TIVO-2410 file (N, C-alpha, C; in nm, 3 decimals):
# residues 169
REC num residu      c1      c2      c3 atome chaine
REC   1      X   2.457   0.652   3.450     N      A
REC   1      X   2.458   0.577   3.326    CA      A
REC   1      X   2.560   0.637   3.230     C      A
REC   2      X   2.570   0.769   3.226     N      A
REC   2      X   2.666   0.835   3.138    CA      A
REC   2      X   2.808   0.807   3.184     C      A
REC   3      X   2.829   0.808   3.315     N      A
REC   3      X   2.963   0.780   3.367    CA      A
REC   3      X   3.006   0.639   3.332     C      A
REC   4      X   2.915   0.544   3.347     N      A
REC   4      X   2.949   0.404   3.317    CA      A
REC   4      X   2.978   0.385   3.169     C      A
REC   5      X   2.896   0.445   3.082     N      A
REC   5      X   2.918   0.432   2.938    CA      A
REC   5      X   3.049   0.497   2.897     C      A
REC   6      X   3.079   0.613   2.956     N      A
REC   6      X   3.204   0.682   2.924    CA      A
REC   6      X   3.323   0.602   2.972     C      A
REC   7      X   3.317   0.551   3.095     N      A
REC   7      X   3.429   0.475   3.149    CA      A
REC   7      X   3.451   0.347   3.068     C      A
REC   8      X   3.345   0.277   3.037     N      A
REC   8      X   3.357   0.153   2.960    CA      A
REC   8      X   3.412   0.181   2.821     C      A
REC   9      X   3.362   0.286   2.756     N      A
REC   9      X   3.413   0.320   2.623    CA      A
REC   9      X   3.560   0.359   2.625     C      A
REC  10      X   3.598   0.436   2.725     N      A
REC  10      X   3.739   0.473   2.738    CA      A
REC  10      X   3.827   0.351   2.762     C      A
REC  11      X   3.782   0.262   2.850     N      A
REC  11      X   3.862   0.143   2.882    CA      A
REC  11      X   3.878   0.051   2.761     C      A
REC  12      X   3.773   0.039   2.680     N      A
REC  12      X   3.778  -0.057   2.569    CA      A
REC  12      X   3.829   0.002   2.438     C      A
REC  13      X   3.803   0.129   2.410     N      A
REC  13      X   3.829   0.181   2.276    CA      A
REC  13      X   3.920   0.302   2.266     C      A
REC  14      X   3.956   0.364   2.376     N      A
REC  14      X   4.040   0.483   2.368    CA      A
REC  14      X   4.181   0.445   2.323     C      A
REC  15      X   4.234   0.513   2.220     N      A
REC  15      X   4.371   0.483   2.177    CA      A
REC  15      X   4.472   0.538   2.277     C      A
REC  16      X   4.526   0.452   2.360     N      A
REC  16      X   4.617   0.494   2.466    CA      A
REC  16      X   4.761   0.488   2.416     C      A
REC  17      X   4.839   0.594   2.437     N      A
REC  17      X   4.982   0.583   2.406    CA      A
REC  17      X   5.046   0.478   2.496     C      A
REC  18      X   5.118   0.388   2.434     N      A
REC  18      X   5.183   0.279   2.507    CA      A
REC  18      X   5.332   0.306   2.508     C      A
REC  19      X   5.388   0.315   2.627     N      A
REC  19      X   5.529   0.349   2.643    CA      A
REC  19      X   5.605   0.231   2.700     C      A
REC  20      X   5.721   0.203   2.643     N      A
REC  20      X   5.817   0.114   2.706    CA      A
REC  20      X   5.942   0.199   2.730     C      A
REC  21      X   6.030   0.211   2.632     N      A
REC  21      X   6.139   0.308   2.639    CA      A
REC  21      X   6.106   0.430   2.553     C      A
REC  22      X   6.025   0.408   2.453     N      A
REC  22      X   5.975   0.516   2.367    CA      A
REC  22      X   5.827   0.485   2.345     C      A
REC  23      X   5.760   0.568   2.267     N      A
REC  23      X   5.620   0.541   2.239    CA      A
REC  23      X   5.613   0.413   2.156     C      A
REC  24      X   5.540   0.315   2.206     N      A
REC  24      X   5.531   0.187   2.137    CA      A
REC  24      X   5.408   0.174   2.051     C      A
REC  25      X   5.316   0.268   2.060     N      A
REC  25      X   5.198   0.263   1.975    CA      A
REC  25      X   5.079   0.327   2.042     C      A
REC  26      X   4.970   0.330   1.969     N      A
REC  26      X   4.840   0.372   2.021    CA      A
REC  26      X   4.753   0.248   2.022     C      A
REC  27      X   4.721   0.199   2.140     N      A
REC  27      X   4.650   0.073   2.153    CA      A
REC  27      X   4.539   0.086   2.256     C      A
REC  28      X   4.432   0.006   2.244     N      A
REC  28      X   4.332   0.001   2.351    CA      A
REC  28      X   4.394  -0.058   2.477     C      A
REC  29      X   4.342  -0.018   2.592     N      A
REC  29      X   4.399  -0.062   2.719    CA      A
REC  29      X   4.400  -0.214   2.739     C      A
REC  30      X   4.294  -0.290   2.701     N      A
REC  30      X   4.304  -0.436   2.717    CA      A
REC  30      X   4.417  -0.499   2.637     C      A
REC  31      X   4.453  -0.441   2.524     N      A
REC  31      X   4.565  -0.494   2.445    CA      A
REC  31      X   4.697  -0.466   2.517     C      A
REC  32      X   4.710  -0.347   2.575     N      A
REC  32      X   4.830  -0.315   2.653    CA      A
REC  32      X   4.843  -0.410   2.771     C      A
REC  33      X   4.734  -0.437   2.838     N      A
REC  33      X   4.736  -0.529   2.953    CA      A
REC  33      X   4.770  -0.671   2.907     C      A
REC  34      X   4.722  -0.710   2.788     N      A
REC  34      X   4.753  -0.844   2.736    CA      A
REC  34      X   4.902  -0.861   2.708     C      A
REC  35      X   4.971  -0.752   2.674     N      A
REC  35      X   5.116  -0.761   2.655    CA      A
REC  35      X   5.186  -0.798   2.784     C      A
REC  36      X   5.124  -0.774   2.898     N      A
REC  36      X   5.183  -0.807   3.026    CA      A
REC  36      X   5.191  -0.955   3.055     C      A
REC  37      X   5.121  -1.036   2.975     N      A
REC  37      X   5.126  -1.181   2.999    CA      A
REC  37      X   5.263  -1.239   2.967     C      A
REC  38      X   5.350  -1.160   2.902     N      A
REC  38      X   5.486  -1.207   2.876    CA      A
REC  38      X   5.567  -1.214   3.006     C      A
REC  39      X   5.520  -1.143   3.109     N      A
REC  39      X   5.587  -1.147   3.239    CA      A
REC  39      X   5.704  -1.051   3.248     C      A
REC  40      X   5.766  -1.049   3.363     N      A
REC  40      X   5.884  -0.966   3.384    CA      A
REC  40      X   5.857  -0.818   3.373     C      A
REC  41      X   5.943  -0.752   3.296     N      A
REC  41      X   5.934  -0.606   3.280    CA      A
REC  41      X   5.804  -0.569   3.208     C      A
REC  42      X   5.762  -0.648   3.110     N      A
REC  42      X   5.639  -0.618   3.037    CA      A
REC  42      X   5.518  -0.622   3.129     C      A
REC  43      X   5.518  -0.713   3.224     N      A
REC  43      X   5.409  -0.718   3.321    CA      A
REC  43      X   5.406  -0.591   3.405     C      A
REC  44      X   5.521  -0.546   3.451     N      A
REC  44      X   5.529  -0.424   3.532    CA      A
REC  44      X   5.484  -0.302   3.451     C      A
REC  45      X   5.529  -0.292   3.326     N      A
REC  45      X   5.491  -0.179   3.240    CA      A
REC  45      X   5.341  -0.182   3.214     C      A
REC  46      X   5.286  -0.299   3.187     N      A
REC  46      X   5.141  -0.311   3.161    CA      A
REC  46      X   5.059  -0.274   3.283     C      A
REC  47      X   5.103  -0.316   3.402     N      A
REC  47      X   5.031  -0.282   3.524    CA      A
REC  47      X   5.037  -0.132   3.553     C      A
REC  48      X   5.150  -0.070   3.526     N      A
REC  48      X   5.159   0.076   3.543    CA      A
REC  48      X   5.061   0.145   3.448     C      A
REC  49      X   5.057   0.101   3.324     N      A
REC  49      X   4.962   0.158   3.228    CA      A
REC  49      X   4.818   0.139   3.275     C      A
REC  50      X   4.789   0.021   3.325     N      A
REC  50      X   4.653  -0.008   3.372    CA      A
REC  50      X   4.613   0.085   3.486     C      A
REC  51      X   4.699   0.103   3.583     N      A
REC  51      X   4.667   0.189   3.697    CA      A
REC  51      X   4.653   0.335   3.655     C      A
REC  52      X   4.746   0.384   3.576     N      A
REC  52      X   4.744   0.526   3.535    CA      A
REC  52      X   4.624   0.554   3.447     C      A
REC  53      X   4.601   0.472   3.345     N      A
REC  53      X   4.489   0.498   3.254    CA      A
REC  53      X   4.354   0.477   3.322     C      A
REC  54      X   4.344   0.382   3.413     N      A
REC  54      X   4.218   0.364   3.486    CA      A
REC  54      X   4.186   0.488   3.568     C      A
REC  55      X   4.286   0.546   3.634     N      A
REC  55      X   4.264   0.668   3.711    CA      A
REC  55      X   4.224   0.784   3.620     C      A
REC  56      X   4.295   0.799   3.507     N      A
REC  56      X   4.263   0.907   3.412    CA      A
REC  56      X   4.122   0.889   3.356     C      A
REC  57      X   4.089   0.768   3.317     N      A
REC  57      X   3.956   0.742   3.259    CA      A
REC  57      X   3.846   0.763   3.363     C      A
REC  58      X   3.873   0.729   3.488     N      A
REC  58      X   3.775   0.751   3.594    CA      A
REC  58      X   3.749   0.901   3.610     C      A
REC  59      X   3.855   0.981   3.609     N      A
REC  59      X   3.839   1.126   3.623    CA      A
REC  59      X   3.763   1.185   3.503     C      A
REC  60      X   3.793   1.138   3.383     N      A
REC  60      X   3.722   1.187   3.264    CA      A
REC  60      X   3.574   1.149   3.271     C      A
REC  61      X   3.546   1.025   3.306     N      A
REC  61      X   3.407   0.979   3.314    CA      A
REC  61      X   3.331   1.056   3.422     C      A
REC  62      X   3.396   1.081   3.535     N      A
REC  62      X   3.334   1.157   3.642    CA      A
REC  62      X   3.303   1.300   3.596     C      A
REC  63      X   3.395   1.362   3.524     N      A
REC  63      X   3.375   1.498   3.474    CA      A
REC  63      X   3.260   1.505   3.374     C      A
REC  64      X   3.255   1.411   3.283     N      A
REC  64      X   3.147   1.411   3.184    CA      A
REC  64      X   3.013   1.385   3.252     C      A
REC  65      X   3.010   1.293   3.346     N      A
REC  65      X   2.887   1.265   3.420    CA      A
REC  65      X   2.839   1.387   3.499     C      A
REC  66      X   2.932   1.457   3.561     N      A
REC  66      X   2.896   1.579   3.636    CA      A
REC  66      X   2.846   1.688   3.543     C      A
REC  67      X   2.909   1.702   3.428     N      A
REC  67      X   2.865   1.801   3.329    CA      A
REC  67      X   2.722   1.773   3.285     C      A
REC  68      X   2.694   1.647   3.255     N      A
REC  68      X   2.559   1.608   3.209    CA      A
REC  68      X   2.457   1.632   3.320     C      A
REC  69      X   2.491   1.597   3.443     N      A
REC  69      X   2.398   1.614   3.553    CA      A
REC  69      X   2.370   1.761   3.584     C      A
REC  70      X   2.474   1.845   3.583     N      A
REC  70      X   2.456   1.986   3.617    CA      A
REC  70      X   2.386   2.064   3.506     C      A
REC  71      X   2.396   2.018   3.383     N      A
REC  71      X   2.330   2.085   3.271    CA      A
REC  71      X   2.189   2.030   3.248     C      A
REC  72      X   2.147   1.935   3.328     N      A
REC  72      X   2.015   1.873   3.318    CA      A
REC  72      X   1.991   1.812   3.181     C      A
REC  73      X   2.092   1.743   3.130     N      A
REC  73      X   2.081   1.671   3.003    CA      A
REC  73      X   2.034   1.530   3.034     C      A
REC  74      X   1.953   1.474   2.949     N      A
REC  74      X   1.902   1.338   2.969    CA      A
REC  74      X   2.019   1.239   2.976     C      A
REC  75      X   2.017   1.154   3.079     N      A
REC  75      X   2.124   1.054   3.095    CA      A
REC  75      X   2.126   0.956   2.977     C      A
REC  76      X   2.009   0.916   2.930     N      A
REC  76      X   2.001   0.821   2.820    CA      A
REC  76      X   2.057   0.883   2.693     C      A
REC  77      X   2.021   1.007   2.666     N      A
REC  77      X   2.071   1.076   2.547    CA      A
REC  77      X   2.222   1.092   2.554     C      A
REC  78      X   2.273   1.133   2.668     N      A
REC  78      X   2.417   1.153   2.683    CA      A
REC  78      X   2.492   1.021   2.668     C      A
REC  79      X   2.439   0.914   2.725     N      A
REC  79      X   2.503   0.783   2.713    CA      A
REC  79      X   2.503   0.736   2.568     C      A
REC  80      X   2.395   0.762   2.496     N      A
REC  80      X   2.388   0.723   2.354    CA      A
REC  80      X   2.489   0.802   2.271     C      A
REC  81      X   2.503   0.931   2.300     N      A
REC  81      X   2.600   1.013   2.226    CA      A
REC  81      X   2.742   0.965   2.256     C      A
REC  82      X   2.771   0.937   2.382     N      A
REC  82      X   2.904   0.888   2.420    CA      A
REC  82      X   2.932   0.754   2.352     C      A
REC  83      X   2.834   0.664   2.352     N      A
REC  83      X   2.853   0.534   2.287    CA      A
REC  83      X   2.877   0.550   2.137     C      A
REC  84      X   2.803   0.639   2.072     N      A
REC  84      X   2.822   0.662   1.929    CA      A
REC  84      X   2.962   0.718   1.900     C      A
REC  85      X   3.009   0.806   1.986     N      A
REC  85      X   3.143   0.862   1.968    CA      A
REC  85      X   3.249   0.752   1.978     C      A
REC  86      X   3.234   0.664   2.076     N      A
REC  86      X   3.333   0.558   2.092    CA      A
REC  86      X   3.326   0.453   1.982     C      A
REC  87      X   3.208   0.426   1.930     N      A
REC  87      X   3.197   0.335   1.816    CA      A
REC  87      X   3.268   0.396   1.695     C      A
REC  88      X   3.249   0.525   1.673     N      A
REC  88      X   3.318   0.593   1.562    CA      A
REC  88      X   3.469   0.589   1.581     C      A
REC  89      X   3.515   0.611   1.703     N      A
REC  89      X   3.660   0.604   1.731    CA      A
REC  89      X   3.712   0.462   1.706     C      A
REC  90      X   3.633   0.362   1.744     N      A
REC  90      X   3.676   0.223   1.724    CA      A
REC  90      X   3.692   0.186   1.579     C      A
REC  91      X   3.614   0.248   1.489     N      A
REC  91      X   3.623   0.218   1.346    CA      A
REC  91      X   3.726   0.305   1.274     C      A
REC  92      X   3.781   0.404   1.342     N      A
REC  92      X   3.882   0.490   1.281    CA      A
REC  92      X   4.017   0.417   1.276     C      A
REC  93      X   4.087   0.426   1.165     N      A
REC  93      X   4.218   0.357   1.155    CA      A
REC  93      X   4.329   0.439   1.221     C      A
REC  94      X   4.326   0.444   1.353     N      A
REC  94      X   4.423   0.526   1.427    CA      A
REC  94      X   4.505   0.444   1.525     C      A
REC  95      X   4.494   0.313   1.522     N      A
REC  95      X   4.564   0.227   1.616    CA      A
REC  95      X   4.684   0.162   1.547     C      A
REC  96      X   4.784   0.128   1.624     N      A
REC  96      X   4.899   0.056   1.571    CA      A
REC  96      X   5.010   0.053   1.673     C      A
REC  97      X   5.115  -0.022   1.642     N      A
REC  97      X   5.228  -0.030   1.733    CA      A
REC  97      X   5.354  -0.051   1.652     C      A
REC  98      X   5.467  -0.024   1.715     N      A
REC  98      X   5.596  -0.039   1.650    CA      A
REC  98      X   5.677   0.088   1.664     C      A
REC  99      X   5.800   0.082   1.619     N      A
REC  99      X   5.888   0.199   1.627    CA      A
REC  99      X   5.860   0.294   1.511     C      A
REC 100      X   5.888   0.421   1.533     N      A
REC 100      X   5.875   0.525   1.431    CA      A
REC 100      X   5.734   0.526   1.373     C      A
REC 101      X   5.637   0.546   1.459     N      A
REC 101      X   5.496   0.535   1.420    CA      A
REC 101      X   5.455   0.633   1.312     C      A
REC 102      X   5.494   0.758   1.326     N      A
REC 102      X   5.448   0.860   1.232    CA      A
REC 102      X   5.506   0.839   1.093     C      A
REC 103      X   5.634   0.807   1.084     N      A
REC 103      X   5.698   0.793   0.953    CA      A
REC 103      X   5.674   0.656   0.892     C      A
REC 104      X   5.647   0.557   0.973     N      A
REC 104      X   5.633   0.421   0.921    CA      A
REC 104      X   5.495   0.382   0.875     C      A
REC 105      X   5.398   0.474   0.879     N      A
REC 105      X   5.260   0.444   0.839    CA      A
REC 105      X   5.205   0.323   0.914     C      A
REC 106      X   5.229   0.314   1.043     N      A
REC 106      X   5.185   0.200   1.121    CA      A
REC 106      X   5.054   0.225   1.194     C      A
REC 107      X   5.006   0.348   1.195     N      A
REC 107      X   4.879   0.379   1.260    CA      A
REC 107      X   4.767   0.368   1.157     C      A
REC 108      X   4.738   0.246   1.116     N      A
REC 108      X   4.638   0.226   1.012    CA      A
REC 108      X   4.541   0.113   1.044     C      A
REC 109      X   4.531   0.076   1.169     N      A
REC 109      X   4.443  -0.033   1.209    CA      A
REC 109      X   4.325   0.020   1.289     C      A
REC 110      X   4.213  -0.050   1.279     N      A
REC 110      X   4.098  -0.017   1.364    CA      A
REC 110      X   4.113  -0.090   1.497     C      A
REC 111      X   4.030  -0.053   1.592     N      A
REC 111      X   4.036  -0.121   1.723    CA      A
REC 111      X   4.005  -0.269   1.708     C      A
REC 112      X   3.909  -0.302   1.621     N      A
REC 112      X   3.873  -0.442   1.603    CA      A
REC 112      X   3.989  -0.521   1.545     C      A
REC 113      X   4.065  -0.463   1.450     N      A
REC 113      X   4.182  -0.531   1.394    CA      A
REC 113      X   4.287  -0.557   1.502     C      A
REC 114      X   4.307  -0.459   1.589     N      A
REC 114      X   4.406  -0.475   1.695    CA      A
REC 114      X   4.363  -0.583   1.794     C      A
REC 115      X   4.233  -0.584   1.828     N      A
REC 115      X   4.183  -0.688   1.918    CA      A
REC 115      X   4.198  -0.827   1.856     C      A
REC 116      X   4.165  -0.841   1.727     N      A
REC 116      X   4.177  -0.972   1.661    CA      A
REC 116      X   4.320  -1.019   1.653     C      A
REC 117      X   4.416  -0.928   1.632     N      A
REC 117      X   4.555  -0.971   1.624    CA      A
REC 117      X   4.611  -1.006   1.761     C      A
REC 118      X   4.558  -0.944   1.866     N      A
REC 118      X   4.607  -0.972   2.002    CA      A
REC 118      X   4.541  -1.095   2.062     C      A
REC 119      X   4.411  -1.109   2.040     N      A
REC 119      X   4.336  -1.221   2.097    CA      A
REC 119      X   4.290  -1.312   1.982     C      A
REC 120      X   4.367  -1.417   1.949     N      A
REC 120      X   4.333  -1.502   1.834    CA      A
REC 120      X   4.197  -1.570   1.844     C      A
REC 121      X   4.144  -1.586   1.963     N      A
REC 121      X   4.013  -1.651   1.975    CA      A
REC 121      X   3.903  -1.566   1.913     C      A
REC 122      X   3.926  -1.435   1.898     N      A
REC 122      X   3.826  -1.349   1.834    CA      A
REC 122      X   3.824  -1.365   1.683     C      A
REC 123      X   3.931  -1.419   1.624     N      A
REC 123      X   3.934  -1.436   1.479    CA      A
REC 123      X   3.825  -1.528   1.432     C      A
REC 124      X   3.806  -1.641   1.499     N      A
REC 124      X   3.703  -1.736   1.459    CA      A
REC 124      X   3.566  -1.673   1.468     C      A
REC 125      X   3.541  -1.603   1.578     N      A
REC 125      X   3.412  -1.536   1.594    CA      A
REC 125      X   3.392  -1.434   1.484     C      A
REC 126      X   3.496  -1.358   1.454     N      A
REC 126      X   3.484  -1.253   1.353    CA      A
REC 126      X   3.458  -1.311   1.215     C      A
REC 127      X   3.529  -1.416   1.180     N      A
REC 127      X   3.511  -1.474   1.046    CA      A
REC 127      X   3.376  -1.542   1.031     C      A
REC 128      X   3.323  -1.596   1.138     N      A
REC 128      X   3.198  -1.669   1.128    CA      A
REC 128      X   3.075  -1.581   1.134     C      A
REC 129      X   3.077  -1.480   1.220     N      A
REC 129      X   2.952  -1.411   1.251    CA      A
REC 129      X   2.948  -1.263   1.217     C      A
REC 130      X   3.061  -1.199   1.197     N      A
REC 130      X   3.056  -1.057   1.166    CA      A
REC 130      X   3.159  -1.025   1.058     C      A
REC 131      X   3.126  -1.054   0.933     N      A
REC 131      X   3.225  -1.031   0.827    CA      A
REC 131      X   3.244  -0.882   0.804     C      A
REC 132      X   3.363  -0.847   0.759     N      A
REC 132      X   3.388  -0.707   0.724    CA      A
REC 132      X   3.342  -0.683   0.581     C      A
REC 133      X   3.363  -0.564   0.534     N      A
REC 133      X   3.321  -0.528   0.398    CA      A
REC 133      X   3.401  -0.605   0.295     C      A
REC 134      X   3.525  -0.642   0.330     N      A
REC 134      X   3.614  -0.702   0.233    CA      A
REC 134      X   3.605  -0.854   0.227     C      A
REC 135      X   3.534  -0.918   0.317     N      A
REC 135      X   3.524  -1.063   0.314    CA      A
REC 135      X   3.394  -1.104   0.247     C      A
REC 136      X   3.398  -1.211   0.169     N      A
REC 136      X   3.274  -1.255   0.104    CA      A
REC 136      X   3.178  -1.314   0.205     C      A
REC 137      X   3.052  -1.314   0.169     N      A
REC 137      X   2.949  -1.364   0.260    CA      A
REC 137      X   2.934  -1.515   0.254     C      A
REC 138      X   3.001  -1.584   0.162     N      A
REC 138      X   2.979  -1.728   0.148    CA      A
REC 138      X   3.011  -1.807   0.274     C      A
REC 139      X   3.121  -1.778   0.352     N      A
REC 139      X   3.140  -1.856   0.475    CA      A
REC 139      X   3.029  -1.833   0.576     C      A
REC 140      X   2.979  -1.711   0.582     N      A
REC 140      X   2.872  -1.680   0.677    CA      A
REC 140      X   2.745  -1.751   0.635     C      A
REC 141      X   2.713  -1.745   0.506     N      A
REC 141      X   2.591  -1.809   0.458    CA      A
REC 141      X   2.599  -1.960   0.474     C      A
REC 142      X   2.718  -2.017   0.454     N      A
REC 142      X   2.732  -2.161   0.472    CA      A
REC 142      X   2.709  -2.201   0.618     C      A
REC 143      X   2.745  -2.113   0.710     N      A
REC 143      X   2.726  -2.147   0.850    CA      A
REC 143      X   2.580  -2.131   0.892     C      A
REC 144      X   2.501  -2.056   0.816     N      A
REC 144      X   2.362  -2.032   0.852    CA      A
REC 144      X   2.269  -2.134   0.786     C      A
REC 145      X   2.295  -2.165   0.660     N      A
REC 145      X   2.209  -2.257   0.586    CA      A
REC 145      X   2.237  -2.400   0.632     C      A
REC 146      X   2.134  -2.476   0.666     N      A
REC 146      X   2.158  -2.614   0.709    CA      A
REC 146      X   2.205  -2.699   0.590     C      A
REC 147      X   2.280  -2.801   0.622     N      A
REC 147      X   2.330  -2.891   0.518    CA      A
REC 147      X   2.213  -2.968   0.457     C      A
REC 148      X   2.218  -2.991   0.326     N      A
REC 148      X   2.108  -3.066   0.263    CA      A
REC 148      X   2.106  -3.210   0.314     C      A
REC 149      X   1.986  -3.259   0.338     N      A
REC 149      X   1.972  -3.396   0.387    CA      A
REC 149      X   1.897  -3.479   0.284     C      A
REC 150      X   1.930  -3.603   0.279     N      A
REC 150      X   1.860  -3.693   0.190    CA      A
REC 150      X   1.750  -3.763   0.271     C      A
REC 151      X   1.627  -3.726   0.241     N      A
REC 151      X   1.514  -3.783   0.312    CA      A
REC 151      X   1.446  -3.884   0.220     C      A
REC 152      X   1.433  -4.010   0.264     N      A
REC 152      X   1.368  -4.109   0.177    CA      A
REC 152      X   1.219  -4.077   0.162     C      A
REC 153      X   1.170  -4.097   0.042     N      A
REC 153      X   1.028  -4.074   0.014    CA      A
REC 153      X   0.951  -4.204   0.037     C      A
REC 154      X   0.840  -4.192   0.104     N      A
REC 154      X   0.756  -4.308   0.131    CA      A
REC 154      X   0.630  -4.292   0.046     C      A
REC 155      X   0.611  -4.388  -0.041     N      A
REC 155      X   0.493  -4.384  -0.127    CA      A
REC 155      X   0.382  -4.460  -0.057     C      A
REC 156      X   0.269  -4.393  -0.038     N      A
REC 156      X   0.155  -4.454   0.026    CA      A
REC 156      X   0.037  -4.446  -0.070     C      A
REC 157      X  -0.022  -4.562  -0.101     N      A
REC 157      X  -0.140  -4.567  -0.186    CA      A
REC 157      X  -0.262  -4.583  -0.097     C      A
REC 158      X  -0.325  -4.474  -0.069     N      A
REC 158      X  -0.446  -4.478   0.013    CA      A
REC 158      X  -0.567  -4.486  -0.080     C      A
REC 159      X  -0.669  -4.559  -0.037     N      A
REC 159      X  -0.789  -4.566  -0.123    CA      A
REC 159      X  -0.861  -4.431  -0.126     C      A
REC 160      X  -0.901  -4.394  -0.243     N      A
REC 160      X  -0.972  -4.267  -0.261    CA      A
REC 160      X  -1.119  -4.298  -0.278     C      A
REC 161      X  -1.204  -4.237  -0.198     N      A
REC 161      X  -1.349  -4.265  -0.212    CA      A
REC 161      X  -1.400  -4.203  -0.343     C      A
REC 162      X  -1.500  -4.268  -0.402     N      A
REC 162      X  -1.555  -4.212  -0.526    CA      A
REC 162      X  -1.627  -4.080  -0.499     C      A
REC 163      X  -1.612  -3.988  -0.588     N      A
REC 163      X  -1.671  -3.856  -0.572    CA      A
REC 163      X  -1.772  -3.839  -0.685     C      A
REC 164      X  -1.893  -3.797  -0.649     N      A
REC 164      X  -1.993  -3.768  -0.753    CA      A
REC 164      X  -2.035  -3.623  -0.739     C      A
REC 165      X  -2.046  -3.557  -0.848     N      A
REC 165      X  -2.085  -3.417  -0.851    CA      A
REC 165      X  -2.220  -3.406  -0.915     C      A
REC 166      X  -2.314  -3.347  -0.847     N      A
REC 166      X  -2.449  -3.329  -0.898    CA      A
REC 166      X  -2.473  -3.181  -0.912     C      A
REC 167      X  -2.519  -3.143  -1.028     N      A
REC 167      X  -2.549  -3.002  -1.051    CA      A
REC 167      X  -2.700  -2.988  -1.059     C      A
REC 168      X  -2.753  -2.899  -0.979     N      A
REC 168      X  -2.896  -2.878  -0.976    CA      A
REC 168      X  -2.922  -2.740  -1.037     C      A
REC 169      X  -3.015  -2.740  -1.135     N      A
REC 169      X  -3.048  -2.613  -1.197    CA      A
REC 169      X  -3.190  -2.577  -1.169     C      A
***
């Protein structure tokens, strides 16, 4: 369980250096692979990154899993710690791409920002269901609250039986 959580976290959230002719950025591996859809040389570079990083991540996950097993640490606890670490890494603004990364202040995006800019279909999901701190809640609340409906009122005059109250003392 620890190996799987570690491998999945590394594959989805680890900031991988992306190389073309120079360092092109620190990006999650699925974003690097998505750049390969341009075809040609970019496809070859993306596939090389995929193979190399998958092998590296497999070795890291295997090492962490072996460490946990040999130290008799709970698998569930170790997987939870690994997941928490990767969630924290995903929220850190350490991702970005472009030339002259260090001087250009381009490493200022979170993993979620990078995923949304690469995969536009995630933007709709993000805006509708998981707003960030900076977005108002009104679009989310509008999507949750049902639209007001005009329901016609039906007036019914039913006969009321006479009621008598008797008090006995």
